[in-house]
N, C-alpha and C positions, 0 to 999 in steps of 0.2 A: 419595575417601572417600564411601561411601554413608550418608547421614543419614536417620534416620526423619523422617516428615513434620513432627512436632512440633519436633524439633531443627532441621530445615531452616528452618522458619518463624521460629523464634526467632533463628537466626543470620542469615538472609538476607531475612526478610520473607515475608508470605503470598503476595505477587505472584510469588515464585520457585517456588511449588508448581504441579505439574501438576493437571489436573482430577481425576485419580485420587487424588492426594495430598490435595487439598482434601476429597474425599468420605471419605477415611480419617480425617481429623481430625473430621469430623462424626459418623462412626459410632463412633469411639473404639476399638472392639475387635472382634475376631472371636469365634469360638466353637470348640468342639472339632473341628468338621468343616471349617470354613473360616476362613482368615485374614481380617483386616480388608481386605487388598488384594483378596482373592477377592470379598468382599461388595461392595466399592466398584466393582469391574469389572462386577458384575451390575447395580448401580444405573446405572452409566454406559451399559451396553447398553440397559437398560429406558428410559432417558431419551433414547436415540438420540444419544449424545454431547452431552448437555445441551440438545439441540434441543427436547425435550419436558419439560424439567425443571419448568416452571411448570404443566404439565398433570397431573403425577403425583398419584395419590390414595392415601390410607392403605391401602386394601384391595389396591391394585396392588403397593405396596411390600412388603406383608406376604406376598405370594405368593412372594417370594424366600426360600428356605429359609435360616434364620439371622437374618432380620430380623423381629422381633416388633414389637409396638405401640410400645414405647419408642424403638427405633431409627428406626422409620418416622416417629414424631413429631419426632425430632431433625432429620431431613432436612427435613420439611415446615415446621418452625419456622424453619429457616434461609431457606427459600424465601419464607415469609410476611414475614420481616423485610426481605428484599430488596425485596419488593413494596411494603411500607409506606414504606421509605426512598425509593423512587422517587416515590411519591405525595407525600411531604412535600417533596421537592426541587422538584417541579412547583408546589406551592402557594407556594413562596417566590420563584419566578421569574416574570417577566412573560412572557406568551405573545405572541410576535410572528409565528411561523411555525407551520404544522401540525406540523413536525418536533418542536416543543417538547412536543407531547402524544402523538405517535405511539408512541414506545417504551413509554410507560406503558400505553396502552390496547391495544397489541398483546399485552402480557403479561396485562392485566386481562381483556379480553374476546375477543381475537383467536382463541384456541383453542376457544371455546365452541361447543357443538353446536346452540345456539339463538341467534336474533338477540337481542342486547342493545342497548338504546337508551339513551344517556347524554347529559345536557346538562351542559356546563361553563359556569358563570356567572362573568363577569369584572367587576372594578371599572373606574373610569376610567383607571387606570394599567396595565390589562391583566393584573392579578394575579387569580388564582383566588380567588373568594369561597367557592364551594361547587361540588361536582359531585354529580349525582344520577342514579342508575339509575332511569329512569322506566318502562321496559317490558321484559319478557322475552317474546319471541314464540315462534312455532312453529319448526320446523326451517328454514323458508324465508322467514319474514317476521315483522316486528314490527308493533305496532299503536299508533303514537304519534299524538298529537293536539296541535295548537298550543295549545289551551286549557290543558293540563297543563304544557306547556313554559313558557308565559308566566305561569302562576300562580306557579311557583317563581321566575321572573325578578323579579316584583314583591315576592315574599316576602323575597328576599335583596337587594333594591335593586340589581339588576344594571345595569350600564351597557351590556353586550353579552353575547352568548352564542355558544357553539360546540356544534354537535351532532356526536355520534360514535356510530356503530353498526358492528357487525361483520357480515360475510358468512360463515356457517359453511362455505361451499364453499371459502373461501380466496381466491376471486377478488373483488377489491374494486371491479370495474367497476360503476358505478351502474345500477340497473334504471330503466325508465321510471317506475315508482312512486316510486323514490328521487328522481328529478329533479322530478317533479310535486310531491311533498311538500316538497322543499327550496324550490321557488319559492313555495309557499303560505306557509311559515314566513317566508321573506324578505319577503313582502308584509305579513304581520302585524308583522314587525319594523319596517318603515318606518312603519306607522301608529302603533305604540306608542312609537317612539323608542328601542327597545332592539334594535339591529341584529343580524342573524345574520352573524357574521364568517366562518364556515366550516362546512362539513359534511364530516366525515372518515369514510371507510369503511375499516375495517381487516380484513385477513385475518391469518393467522398469520405470513406472511412478506412481505406486500405491503400497500399502502395507496393510497387515492385521496383527493385534496383537491379539493372543488368550487371553492375559491378559486383554487388553482394552475392549474386547468384552465379558469378564466375563466367558470365557470357562474354566478357571482354578479355579473358585470359588467352 
């Protein structure tokens, strides 16, 4: 028995749906020229089988014939809700390993075409107090400074911090500038008593932890 996505979800749960069927539920309906399944297939192709889902833009979706502003916003709203839920989940948990933050920031800044530099501030229990996007750089570099990093650390009464930035190339291997900057911030952390726990570099599908590679020893 072939069930429509809505009926299948009600009977067996959303987890039983394929990616295509999930998109059909989001889109809700097709038009005179295309069925909802046709539109969902085009969105799936555009997102490269969901690999680019978090990169999709309103204008890009509206280039699909049959998807106007309302349907494009339906899709983007679902994506934004997922992003916010992941952020809230990270705020509630203690951060012990870089893996605890990687998925969040791979989605948040991994696909960006410019370098984004973020600091995550932690309390004594390792829980996130605040995270702050401090700089957006050029295509190849950001321009962070320890002064701004530790200004917010004092402002939020942080016990420790983690730095995260992306490499638009997708290769998270640290540059010599990344290494030098990390050591500089580490020294400031020792002097202020607010240690740098890690510096994580994310690409879209890969990441690098200074702590795991023993750069902070």
